[in-house]
C-alpha positions, 0 to 999 in steps of 0.5 A: 035981535041980541046974540047973547041973553042977560044970563050969558052977560051975567056969567061972563061978568062973574068969570072976568071979575073972578079972573081979575081977583085971581080966583078963577080956575080952569077945568085942569085946576090952573089959574086963568090969566087970559081974558079970552079964556075967562070969557069962554068959561063964562059962556060955557057956564051960561050954556050949561045954565040954559042961557041964550048963547050961540053954538060954538064955532067949528074950528077952522082947518089950517092951510096945511091940513087942507093941503093934506086933505086935498093930497089924500083925495087926489091919491085916492082917486088915482088909486081907484083909476089904476085898479080899474085897468 
């Protein structure tokens, strides 16, 4: 079973060719020079047009963010245990 439908392929193809011509612009109005960004724009256009495109992936948390979250959780449990006494 294909992940992407024909409409998605078409939109990505259009976006990449526009990028190569130099006419593709991002939402801020800047010229798009990255191939990956052109593909992302094509996929989002296909999503809006109702094409078969998988949902966006959730951003991965960095190691530093995970460590901070773990530290906050341990501090919160320590605070709870000291309040009971």
